[in-house]
Each structure stands twice: as structure tokens, then as C-alpha cells.
KETOR-462047 format. One record per residue (C-alpha): residue number from 1; residue in three letters; x, y, z. Coordinates in pm, 1 decimal, padded with zeros to 6 digits. Each point is the difference from the previous one (the first is absolute). Example, Ala and Ser with C-alpha at 12.3 -4.5 7.8 and 13.67 -1.06 7.14 Angstrom:
<pts>
- 1_ala_01230.0_-00450.0_00780.0
- 2_ser_00137.0_00344.0_-00066.0
</pts>
This chain:
<pts>
- 1_met_11845.9_06785.3_17641.2
- 2_thr_00348.4_-00130.1_-00143.4
- 3_lys_00051.1_00014.3_-00381.1
- 4_lys_00098.3_-00331.1_-00154.5
- 5_ala_00308.9_-00011.7_-00188.8
- 6_lys_-00003.8_-00034.4_-00372.6
- 7_leu_00110.6_-00314.9_-00155.3
- 8_ile_00275.9_00055.3_-00246.2
- 9_pro_00006.9_-00288.9_-00237.3
- 10_arg_00324.8_-00176.7_-00043.7
- 11_ser_00027.1_00057.1_-00387.7
- 12_val_-00212.4_00144.2_-00249.5
- 13_pro_-00199.2_-00257.6_-00244.6
- 14_ala_00169.3_-00068.9_-00332.0
- 15_thr_-00017.5_-00272.7_-00275.7
- 16_val_00299.1_-00117.8_-00224.1
- 17_glu_-00017.5_-00216.7_-00290.4
- 18_ile_00325.2_-00149.1_-00133.5
- 19_asp_00127.0_-00293.0_-00206.8
- 20_thr_00116.0_-00251.7_00263.8
- 21_ala_00322.9_-00057.7_-00192.7
- 22_ile_00078.0_00350.2_00014.6
- 23_leu_-00071.8_00015.0_00348.7
- 24_ala_00239.8_-00278.4_00091.7
- 25_ala_00269.2_00123.4_-00188.5
- 26_ala_-00030.9_00367.0_00148.8
- 27_leu_-00018.8_-00143.7_00347.0
- 28_arg_00324.9_-00209.2_-00071.0
- 29_arg_00186.9_00300.4_-00078.2
- 30_ile_-00130.6_00199.5_00276.1
- 31_gly_00136.1_-00245.0_00220.8
- 32_tyr_00355.2_00106.3_-00099.9
- 33_ile_-00015.6_00324.5_00214.5
- 34_ala_-00257.2_-00105.2_00272.4
- 35_asp_00151.2_-00093.0_00343.1
- 36_lys_-00063.2_-00351.3_00091.9
- 37_cys_-00017.8_00122.9_00372.7
- 38_pro_-00158.1_00331.8_-00044.1
- 39_thr_-00041.1_00258.6_00306.3
- 40_ser_-00327.4_00099.4_-00127.0
- 41_pro_-00312.2_-00206.5_-00120.2
- 42_ala_-00017.3_00235.3_-00327.4
- 43_leu_00353.8_-00118.1_-00092.3
- 44_asp_-00082.1_-00353.5_-00085.2
- 45_his_-00269.2_00128.6_-00237.9
- 46_ala_-00023.3_00126.7_-00328.3
- 47_leu_-00183.1_00337.7_-00090.2
- 48_ile_-00226.0_-00032.4_-00313.2
- 49_arg_-00134.7_00319.4_-00114.2
- 50_pro_-00173.5_00101.1_-00337.3
- 51_val_00218.4_00253.4_-00212.5
- 52_gly_-00238.9_00002.6_-00321.5
- 53_ala_-00313.9_-00165.5_-00139.3
- 54_asp_00193.7_-00336.6_-00056.4
- 55_arg_00321.9_00045.1_00195.5
- 56_val_00084.4_-00046.3_00336.4
- 57_glu_00346.3_00021.8_00224.4
- 58_ile_00101.2_-00263.9_00230.9
- 59_ile_00256.1_00124.7_00245.5
- 60_gly_00197.8_-00190.1_00258.3
- 61_ser_00211.5_00196.0_00281.5
- 62_asn_00253.4_-00068.1_00266.1
- 63_gly_-00044.2_00342.4_00158.7
- 64_thr_00290.8_00179.9_-00191.5
- 65_ser_-00021.9_-00152.4_-00343.5
- 66_glu_-00283.0_-00104.5_-00236.1
- 67_leu_-00071.8_-00219.7_-00314.6
- 68_ile_-00281.3_00147.4_-00219.9
- 69_leu_-00130.5_-00226.6_-00295.8
- 70_thr_-00260.0_00110.9_-00233.2
- 71_val_-00238.2_-00250.9_-00135.5
- 72_ala_-00304.2_-00049.0_-00178.3
- 73_ala_-00305.3_-00014.9_00250.3
- 74_lys_-00328.7_00176.5_00107.5
- 75_ala_-00032.8_00149.5_00350.0
- 76_thr_-00262.2_00234.0_00169.8
- 77_gly_00236.8_00088.4_00279.5
- 78_ser_00337.6_-00094.8_00196.1
- 79_val_00021.3_-00321.5_00145.3
- 80_leu_00269.5_-00187.9_00234.2
- 81_val_00049.6_-00350.0_-00075.5
- 82_pro_00243.2_-00273.1_00175.5
- 83_ile_00299.6_-00064.2_-00220.5
- 84_phe_00134.8_-00333.0_00077.5
- 85_asn_-00316.6_-00184.2_00090.0
- 86_trp_-00180.0_00106.8_-00313.9
- 87_ala_00285.4_-00037.5_-00205.7
- 88_arg_00029.3_-00361.1_00084.2
- 89_thr_-00383.6_-00027.6_-00033.8
- 90_ser_-00019.4_00151.8_-00360.5
- 91_asn_00308.8_-00176.4_-00143.6
- 92_gly_-00071.8_-00237.9_-00296.9
- 93_leu_-00404.6_00094.2_-00021.6
- 94_arg_-00162.8_00167.5_-00304.8
- 95_gly_-00279.4_00209.1_-00003.2
- 96_leu_-00140.5_00313.9_00142.6
- 97_thr_00058.7_00092.6_00377.8
- 98_thr_-00237.0_00246.2_00165.4
- 99_ile_00093.2_00181.5_00298.6
- 100_val_-00256.5_00151.0_00230.8
- 101_gln_00081.8_00208.7_00302.8
- 102_asp_-00250.4_00125.8_00258.5
- 103_asp_00021.7_00185.6_00330.4
- 104_lys_00145.8_-00320.9_00187.5
- 105_thr_00151.1_-00256.9_-00257.6
- 106_val_00132.7_-00055.8_-00337.1
- 107_ser_-00080.7_-00295.9_-00201.6
- 108_ala_00101.5_-00132.3_-00345.3
- 109_ile_-00165.9_-00279.1_-00225.1
- 110_phe_00297.3_-00133.5_-00197.2
- 111_ala_-00068.2_-00114.9_-00363.4
- 112_gly_-00367.7_00012.2_00107.3
- 113_ser_00007.9_-00295.6_00241.0
- 114_leu_00258.9_00026.3_00289.8
- 115_lys_-00109.1_00244.6_00265.2
- 116_gln_00235.0_00138.8_00268.4
- 117_ser_-00062.8_00289.7_00269.3
- 118_cys_00195.8_00191.9_00242.8
- 119_pro_-00048.4_00296.2_00222.4
- 120_ala_00031.0_00331.1_-00175.3
- 121_val_00304.1_00225.5_00077.3
- 122_val_-00049.2_00356.9_-00023.0
- 123_val_00139.5_00168.4_-00317.6
- 124_ala_00109.0_00289.3_00182.1
- 125_asp_00257.8_-00198.5_00190.8
- 126_phe_00201.5_-00110.1_-00304.4
- 127_pro_00303.3_00213.1_-00021.6
- 128_arg_00063.4_00182.7_-00326.1
- 129_ile_00315.2_00185.9_-00135.9
- 130_pro_-00078.1_00347.3_-00056.9
- 131_glu_00001.6_00128.0_-00359.7
- 132_phe_00299.2_00205.0_-00119.4
- 133_ser_00100.8_00218.2_-00271.7
- 134_pro_00328.5_-00160.8_-00149.3
- 135_ala_00292.9_00222.8_-00041.0
- 136_phe_00168.3_-00244.2_-00209.0
- 137_ser_-00093.9_-00283.3_-00245.1
- 138_phe_00156.2_-00223.4_-00252.9
- 139_ser_-00087.9_-00319.1_-00193.2
- 140_ser_00178.2_-00284.6_-00153.5
- 141_leu_-00056.9_-00363.9_-00066.4
- 142_cys_-00087.8_-00234.9_00266.1
- 143_asp_00273.7_-00248.0_-00046.6
- 144_pro_00294.4_00214.7_00096.5
- 145_leu_-00155.4_00122.4_00308.4
- 146_ala_-00118.4_-00334.4_00087.8
- 147_trp_00387.2_-00094.0_-00028.9
- 148_ala_00116.1_00291.6_00194.1
- 149_leu_-00231.9_-00069.9_00314.5
- 150_gln_00065.7_-00357.3_-00003.2
- 151_cys_00370.7_00066.7_00004.0
- 152_cys_-00035.7_00243.6_00253.6
- 153_gly_-00207.5_-00234.7_00209.1
- 154_ala_00312.5_-00221.3_00087.3
- 155_ser_00176.8_00254.9_00195.5
- 156_val_-00300.6_00187.7_00204.1
- 157_gly_00038.3_00002.4_00370.4
- 158_asp_-00225.4_-00222.0_00172.0
- 159_gly_-00246.7_00080.0_00274.7
- 160_lys_00231.0_-00016.5_00297.5
- 161_asp_00210.1_00281.7_-00149.5
- 162_thr_-00074.9_00295.3_00216.2
- 163_arg_00134.7_00236.3_-00268.3
- 164_glu_-00335.7_00054.1_-00194.7
- 165_tyr_00163.8_00177.8_-00289.9
- 166_leu_00170.7_-00355.2_-00104.6
- 167_arg_-00342.8_-00199.5_-00013.4
- 168_gly_-00068.2_00143.8_-00332.0
- 169_val_00075.6_00065.9_-00342.4
- 170_his_00157.6_00323.7_-00081.3
- 171_phe_-00113.3_00195.8_-00324.4
- 172_gly_00240.7_00255.7_-00125.6
- 173_phe_00051.2_00185.1_-00309.5
- 174_asp_00344.4_00104.6_-00133.4
- 175_lys_00078.5_00360.3_-00031.3
- 176_val_00257.5_-00075.5_-00271.5
- 177_arg_-00281.9_-00145.9_-00225.6
- 178_ala_-00235.6_00277.7_00054.1
- 179_trp_-00301.3_-00204.9_00127.7
- 180_glu_00032.1_-00248.8_-00283.4
- 181_gly_00151.3_-00280.7_00232.6
- 182_leu_-00164.3_-00183.9_00292.4
- 183_arg_00209.6_-00160.4_00239.8
- 184_leu_-00113.1_-00252.3_00260.8
- 185_val_00229.6_-00102.5_00301.1
- 186_ser_-00070.3_-00198.5_00314.6
- 187_thr_00237.2_-00140.0_00277.9
- 188_asn_00012.7_-00148.3_00344.7
- 189_gly_00312.4_00143.7_00090.4
- 190_his_00191.0_-00342.4_-00085.8
- 191_ile_-00070.5_-00006.8_-00403.5
- 192_leu_-00145.8_00229.3_-00242.7
- 193_thr_-00174.1_-00000.8_-00318.9
- 194_arg_-00018.7_00261.9_-00255.8
- 195_cys_-00211.5_-00023.2_-00332.4
- 196_gln_-00006.4_00303.9_-00263.4
- 197_leu_-00278.3_00053.9_-00235.5
- 198_pro_00119.6_00256.7_-00252.0
- 199_glu_-00323.5_-00082.0_-00232.5
- 200_val_-00247.8_00180.0_00208.6
- 201_glu_-00195.9_00288.9_-00155.2
- 202_ala_-00074.7_00313.6_00216.6
- 203_val_-00367.9_00059.4_-00022.0
- 204_asp_-00039.6_00314.5_00225.0
- 205_cys_00259.7_00168.2_00246.3
- 206_lys_-00071.1_00274.2_00209.3
- 207_leu_00327.8_-00019.3_00231.0
- 208_ser_00324.3_00191.1_-00074.7
- 209_ala_00218.2_-00227.9_00206.1
- 210_ala_00074.9_-00368.8_00012.1
- 211_leu_-00269.9_-00223.9_00143.2
- 212_asn_00048.8_-00261.6_00263.4
- 213_ile_-00262.0_-00228.4_00163.8
- 214_ile_-00002.5_-00335.3_00166.4
- 215_met_-00269.0_-00250.4_-00082.6
- 216_pro_-00096.2_-00240.3_00276.8
- 217_ala_00130.7_-00353.9_-00077.8
- 218_tyr_-00356.3_-00162.7_00033.7
- 219_ala_-00149.0_00239.6_-00248.6
- 220_ala_00325.9_-00029.8_-00225.0
- 221_asn_-00088.8_-00382.8_00017.8
- 222_val_-00353.4_00030.0_-00081.2
- 223_ala_00083.3_00240.1_-00322.5
- 224_glu_00270.8_-00247.9_-00104.1
- 225_arg_-00271.3_-00290.9_-00003.3
- 226_met_-00243.2_00232.0_-00208.5
- 227_leu_00265.3_00093.1_-00234.0
- 228_leu_00083.6_-00366.9_-00034.9
- 229_glu_-00361.0_-00092.0_-00082.6
- 230_ser_-00039.1_00258.9_-00239.6
- 231_asp_00087.8_-00001.4_-00368.5
- 232_pro_00376.4_00063.8_-00031.6
- 233_glu_-00062.0_00250.2_-00276.4
- 234_ala_-00269.6_00202.5_00190.0
- 235_lys_00084.8_00313.6_00133.7
- 236_phe_00011.6_00115.8_00383.0
- 237_thr_-00030.0_00337.4_00159.3
- 238_val_00167.5_00121.9_00328.1
- 239_glu_-00127.6_00315.6_00168.8
- 240_ile_00176.9_00144.0_00273.0
- 241_glu_-00078.8_00283.7_00244.5
- 242_ser_00317.7_00151.8_00125.4
- 243_asp_00136.4_-00259.8_00269.0
- 244_lys_-00323.2_-00094.2_00172.1
- 245_gln_-00209.9_-00179.3_-00217.9
- 246_met_00005.8_-00213.2_-00352.1
- 247_gln_-00196.7_-00257.3_-00212.6
- 248_ile_00105.8_-00220.3_-00265.6
- 249_ser_-00286.5_-00094.4_-00255.0
- 250_gly_-00058.3_-00238.2_-00288.8
- 251_glu_-00288.9_-00087.3_-00214.2
- 252_gly_-00297.9_-00047.2_00254.8
- 253_trp_00187.1_00007.8_00316.2
- 254_arg_00240.0_00252.1_00236.9
- 255_val_00191.9_-00035.2_00279.8
- 256_ala_-00010.9_00301.4_00236.5
- 257_thr_00211.1_00052.0_00294.4
- 258_leu_00130.3_00243.1_00291.1
- 259_ala_00375.8_00024.8_-00028.7
- 260_val_00254.3_-00133.7_00235.3
- 261_asp_00092.3_00283.8_00248.7
- 262_gly_00393.9_00063.5_00003.0
- 263_thr_00280.9_00091.7_-00231.0
- 264_phe_00152.2_-00288.0_-00212.0
- 265_pro_00401.4_-00009.3_00023.1
- 266_asp_00179.6_00138.2_-00297.2
- 267_his_00089.8_-00341.7_-00163.4
- 268_leu_00247.9_00183.1_-00234.5
- 269_arg_00221.2_-00003.4_00306.9
- 270_leu_-00001.4_-00350.6_00048.6
- 271_ile_00098.1_-00108.7_-00350.0
- 272_pro_00379.5_-00016.8_-00007.4
- 273_asn_00230.8_00124.6_-00280.2
- 274_lys_00000.4_-00291.0_-00249.5
- 275_ser_00349.0_00107.2_-00092.3
- 276_lys_00103.9_-00095.9_00341.0
- 277_met_-00129.7_-00354.7_-00052.9
- 278_pro_00245.2_-00224.9_-00172.6
- 279_his_-00114.7_-00308.1_00057.8
- 280_thr_-00268.7_-00109.2_-00249.7
- 281_ala_-00170.7_-00303.4_-00113.8
- 282_val_-00266.7_-00080.9_-00274.5
- 283_val_-00208.9_-00285.0_00088.2
- 284_pro_-00308.6_-00138.3_-00184.7
- 285_ala_-00316.7_00080.6_00210.3
- 286_asn_-00122.5_-00364.7_-00016.6
- 287_leu_00315.1_-00133.9_00131.9
- 288_leu_00042.4_00239.4_00277.4
- 289_leu_-00357.9_-00056.6_00086.1
- 290_ala_00050.7_-00396.6_-00027.4
- 291_gly_00288.2_00025.1_00211.9
- 292_cys_-00196.0_00202.0_00282.2
- 293_lys_-00284.7_-00280.9_00001.9
- 294_ala_00280.9_-00283.3_00020.2
- 295_leu_00158.6_00172.1_00315.1
- 296_ser_-00327.2_00084.2_00169.0
- 297_ala_-00107.2_-00370.3_-00057.8
- 298_gly_-00122.6_-00105.8_00379.5
- 299_gly_-00023.7_00352.9_00110.3
- 300_gly_00268.4_00260.0_00120.3
- 301_lys_-00101.4_00299.9_-00199.4
- 302_ala_00133.2_00222.3_00298.5
- 303_asp_00343.8_-00155.7_-00049.6
- 304_thr_00298.4_00198.6_-00131.3
- 305_val_00106.6_-00106.2_-00362.8
- 306_leu_00375.1_00043.8_-00086.8
- 307_ile_00045.9_00114.0_-00381.7
- 308_asp_00345.3_-00089.1_-00115.9
- 309_phe_00105.0_00189.4_-00319.4
- 310_glu_00255.9_-00217.0_-00180.0
- 311_lys_00128.0_-00033.5_-00352.7
- 312_gly_-00184.0_-00302.5_-00044.2
- 313_gly_-00343.5_00150.3_00087.6
- 314_leu_-00197.5_00057.8_00325.0
- 315_thr_-00010.3_-00253.5_00296.2
- 316_leu_-00297.4_00056.7_00246.9
- 317_thr_00054.4_-00153.3_00324.0
- 318_arg_-00268.9_00005.6_00286.5
- 319_arg_00125.2_00016.5_00363.8
- 320_gly_-00262.5_-00138.1_00228.2
- 321_glu_00004.6_-00142.7_00354.0
- 322_asp_-00081.5_-00326.5_-00093.7
- 323_val_00124.3_-00050.5_-00348.8
- 324_asp_00200.3_00146.8_-00265.0
- 325_ala_-00109.4_-00011.3_-00360.6
- 326_met_00219.2_00101.2_-00325.8
- 327_his_-00103.6_00089.5_-00358.9
- 328_asp_00225.3_00081.0_-00283.3
- 329_ile_-00104.7_00238.1_-00313.3
- 330_pro_00274.0_-00053.0_-00261.0
- 331_glu_-00196.0_00189.9_-00252.9
- 332_ala_00047.0_00325.4_00199.9
- 333_lys_00236.2_00267.0_-00157.7
- 334_val_00228.9_00123.4_00295.1
- 335_asp_00200.9_00305.0_-00033.2
- 336_gly_00209.7_00179.1_00238.3
- 337_gly_00199.4_-00261.7_00181.1
- 338_ser_-00064.5_-00226.5_00277.5
- 339_tyr_-00241.3_00102.4_00273.1
- 340_thr_-00251.5_-00110.5_00253.7
- 341_cys_-00308.5_00171.0_00145.9
- 342_gly_-00274.2_-00106.8_00215.1
- 343_ile_-00374.5_00036.3_-00024.4
- 344_lys_-00298.7_-00130.2_00154.0
- 345_leu_-00180.5_-00275.5_-00207.7
- 346_leu_-00351.8_00166.1_00005.8
- 347_asn_00164.1_00298.5_-00141.8
- 348_leu_00176.3_-00185.9_-00275.5
- 349_phe_-00317.1_-00187.3_-00077.8
- 350_ala_-00158.6_00326.6_-00028.8
- 351_ala_00240.4_00155.1_-00244.4
- 352_ala_-00008.7_-00300.2_-00214.3
- 353_ser_-00387.3_-00024.8_-00017.2
- 354_leu_-00060.9_00361.9_-00101.9
- 355_val_00193.3_-00056.5_-00358.4
- 356_asp_-00190.9_-00162.8_-00246.6
- 357_ser_00170.7_-00314.4_-00048.7
- 358_glu_-00251.3_-00119.6_-00275.8
- 359_asp_00147.6_00243.8_-00242.2
- 360_asp_00361.2_-00132.3_00058.5
- 361_asp_00087.9_00312.6_00187.2
- 362_asn_00330.0_00038.0_00198.4
- 363_ile_00059.6_00159.8_00320.9
- 364_leu_00308.3_00217.2_00060.7
- 365_ile_00135.2_-00009.6_00350.8
- 366_arg_00246.8_00278.4_00100.2
- 367_cys_00203.7_00001.4_00325.7
- 368_ala_00253.1_00231.6_00147.2
- 369_ser_00344.1_-00095.0_00117.7
- 370_ala_-00084.9_00036.7_00364.6
- 371_asp_00127.8_-00231.9_00261.0
- 372_pro_-00297.5_-00253.4_00039.0
- 373_thr_00101.5_-00053.5_00357.6
- 374_ser_-00062.4_00381.7_00057.3
- 375_lys_-00325.4_00175.2_00104.7
- 376_asp_00088.2_00301.5_-00214.8
- 377_arg_-00094.8_-00142.2_-00337.3
- 378_glu_-00211.5_00111.6_-00319.3
- 379_pro_-00320.2_-00175.6_-00099.2
- 380_ile_-00007.6_-00263.7_-00269.9
- 381_leu_-00163.3_00118.6_-00312.7
- 382_phe_-00216.1_-00231.9_-00224.2
- 383_glu_-00076.3_00138.6_-00351.9
- 384_asn_-00157.7_-00128.6_-00314.5
- 385_pro_00231.3_00101.4_-00297.6
- 386_asp_-00318.8_-00038.5_-00240.3
- 387_asn_-00199.0_00215.3_00213.1
- 388_pro_00176.6_00334.5_00138.4
- 389_asp_-00303.5_00126.2_00187.7
- 390_phe_00033.2_-00276.6_00264.8
- 391_leu_00207.1_-00015.3_00305.4
- 392_phe_00031.6_-00191.7_00300.3
- 393_leu_00245.1_00023.9_00289.5
- 394_ala_00058.6_-00188.7_00304.2
- 395_met_00222.3_00046.1_00322.0
- 396_pro_00274.5_-00266.4_00025.1
- 397_met_00015.0_-00216.2_00297.5
- 398_val_00320.8_00021.8_00208.0
- 399_ile_00223.0_-00332.9_-00065.1
- 400_glu_00181.7_-00141.8_00277.0
- 401_lys_00377.5_-00010.7_-00076.7
- 402_gln_00031.7_-00382.2_-00019.1
- 403_glu_-00281.1_00026.7_-00257.3
- 404_ala_00174.4_00247.3_-00227.5
- 405_glu_00334.1_-00194.4_00015.0
- 406_pro_-00105.2_-00378.9_00055.8
- 407_ser_00271.2_-00202.6_00144.7
- 408_thr_00068.2_-00350.2_-00122.5
- 409_lys_00098.7_-00103.1_00345.2
- 410_ala_-00270.6_-00167.9_00222.0
- 411_ala_-00147.1_00191.0_00291.5
- 412_glu_00192.7_-00108.6_00303.2
- 413_pro_-00180.4_-00071.3_00318.1
- 414_lys_-00033.2_00247.1_00278.9
- 415_ala_00269.4_-00052.1_00285.9
- 416_leu_-00144.1_-00066.5_00352.0
- 417_pro_00055.2_00317.5_00229.6
- 418_ala_00338.4_00015.4_00198.4
- 419_pro_-00018.4_-00084.6_00353.3
- 420_lys_00032.3_00317.2_00208.1
- 421_ala_00303.7_00067.5_00196.4
- 422_gly_00054.7_-00142.1_00333.7
- 423_lys_-00254.7_-00290.1_-00036.6
- 424_lys_00030.1_-00308.2_-00096.3
- 425_ser_-00223.9_-00136.3_-00260.8
- 426_ala_-00206.5_-00292.5_00096.3
- 427_pro_00061.2_-00314.1_-00199.1
- 428_val_-00267.0_-00082.8_-00267.3
- 429_lys_-00140.3_-00364.1_00072.7
- 430_ala_-00109.2_-00192.0_-00305.1
- 431_glu_-00328.8_-00104.9_00009.6
- 432_lys_-00094.6_-00373.8_-00044.7
- 433_pro_-00252.2_-00031.7_-00297.3
- 434_lys_-00351.3_-00098.0_00132.2
- 435_gln_-00139.7_-00342.7_-00091.6
- 436_lys_-00366.1_-00038.9_-00106.5
- 437_arg_-00183.8_-00260.8_00212.9
- 438_ala_-00101.5_-00309.6_-00174.5
- 439_ala_-00368.3_-00000.3_-00067.0
</pts>
């Protein structure tokens, strides 16, 4: 007689009681980190688990990073609920939502009236990042870190880049400042952004050497959004375990993630010597941004822009396949003589957007005296004179000689190729114009 296999329940029965508005806001935030096309059914669900008598954690994950929210609710066990479907259903409703999970289904009664059910997902299938003991932690106000992450997000490598260490934000600590300065750097190989936060306070440090860790771009983006939604005067905490794992936490939330494998390039070697960059221009940020918008009208952000340094100001000229556009900024204060350099319009747009134009800040542009038609050239530096902790650099584009030295003569048409020796060229017969038939 064969033994019958035991039926293992899909999930453990549990009940959750939570305010519908709190649930809707939490699921909307969990959507920041959840994959729209997950590789596992558990990854498009949020885990709700009790952490006290009247508190629960709502957790979203993409497999290597997770967002944990702590909200007021009552729960008798852990439940996995669909993120996007229930976020839309609960949006705008008021009242108490009751979630009930049995061995096969999980159902919810939103605001005491609207009911939805779906198949239950095994809680054990939900991936979690292991707990860790931080080797270093520091805290500061939310607003500066949100600004730094926002700036660095402009130069992070995209998903097509095979170099994983470029697809993240590098967190480093300056040895000179003895653990008192945090430095965030990102680059995609063509542009680089560096933001320094000298006001961070070291809370705990168990390391004797400088610490370097790369936070994945998607986790940094989620942390930025959570910081922007927080009170600017509130404090955040960053906890780091060597170069393997880290988390950023605020009031009622935290973003935990595994670090990106790889060694981040030494950005100090990429920054040229400012004393060897005689061509400078101080431009109001709002005017430079307006010039970029004027040049990008109708597309063409991948086109090259020529920046002409003249005594009368800056002249921006967009070189495109279909159309050329020009924009003058006479308010720019140019020093170092006449010079022309080339840059992608997209990169110039990024540099102008990162400086706060609402506070009437200026952008300081520095260029070296290298031949703009040569491939051996130094990066273009963009700085904020009112904020020495910000730096942006972009590799210049190679300028064709006719662009670097514009000629007043019109381009002559190309001559026909000469006939080969020993052969007579056949006379070209003039074609008669074709006439249209009368209707």
C-alpha cells in the first residue's frame, strides 16, 4: 500500500488590517523598486509582515535591492499582495482594508465594500537581502544627499554598458578629511559628475582605511525619490558593510541593496589641472539652459554644439545633418581669448540642468588650449562658483577643420571624375523634359 503525499499549503493563513489610504501610498512607493516584468511571480508582490503590535513592514524587491516601509497596521502573519493591481484599486478610497490569506488565495475588502482576490504566492519565494552588521555609518540632512544623487543620476551608465561598475553611484570617503567628507561620483565614460557632502557626521566607523562602494543606479534612484518625498530638515542614515552591501534609511523607510561588483575608476586622474585651462566663461545657469532648449527645438540632442569663446560672450552653434541653429549669450563673461570647443548637446543640457537656475547661480566653463580638431584633448569642466562641492566634466567632440575655422567662401560643387587614359568619354546626352499627359 503506497503512502499518500502530504498536501503542503501554498501559504500560511494570516490577516492584515490597514487603513486604505496608507496601503495605497505604500504600494505606490513600493512600485518604485518593483520590476514591471519580473522574472519571478513573487517580485511583483509586496511582502507585509508584522514587526510589532501595531506596526508592519511593507517590502518590495527586485532581487538585489529592496525598499522597506514601516507603517501603522495590525497583522497576524506574513502576506504577499499584488503591487500594481491593488495600488490602482485602493487609490482614492477611504476606510479600513482587511486582507485575508488562506492556503490558496489572498483576498482584500477595500474600504469595507470593494473585494478582490488573487492566487496566493508562497512567502518563502520572496527574495530578501540578508541582514548585516555595518562597518561604517553616518548621518546628515536629507536634502543634500537627494541633491547629490539627483546630480549623479545624470551621468550613470545605462543598461547597455557591459561595464557594471559604471552603472552605479560611487560612495567614497576623503582620506584628507578623516571620514568627515562623503563624495559621490558617477560616470558613463563620456561625462562625469562629482558631488561632495562635507557636512556629514560619522556615527560609527570600524574601518582603518578609506571606504569605496558602488550603489546600483536603480537603488540610488529609489533612495533619491524617497529623500525628495521626506522632510528636507529630516535626517537620513547610511550604513555600509565593507564593499558588499549598504542601506540608506530615513523616517519610516529604508533602501537596502547589494553593491555593484567591480572597481570604480580613479576619478581624480580624469580631472585636468585647472591651471592649464586658460579659456573660461562665467554664464548664468538660466541663460545657458535657455540656450540649450532653443537649440534642441525639434530634436537633435545627439548633435554637436560648438561653443565659441569670444570677447562679446558665448555663441552656441548646433551642427546637425538637417539644420544648423545658433544662440548667443552676450551676458557671459569670457576670459582667456578666443577659442572653440565641441560638445554633445545632450551633455551640455545635462551640465546646465544640474546647476540651480532658480537661485541665479552661475556656471563656470573651463577649456584647455588643445587643438579642437585633435583627438588628444582635455575634458571640458563645468563648475558652480557658488557651490565648490559640485563638478561636472564632459569629453569634447572632435571638430572638423572647416567647423573650427569657418570659411566665408561657399562650398564648391564636386567635380566629375576625370576619364581614364586611353578611353574616350562618351558624350552626355541632354534629356528632354517629360511632359504630362492632359487629363
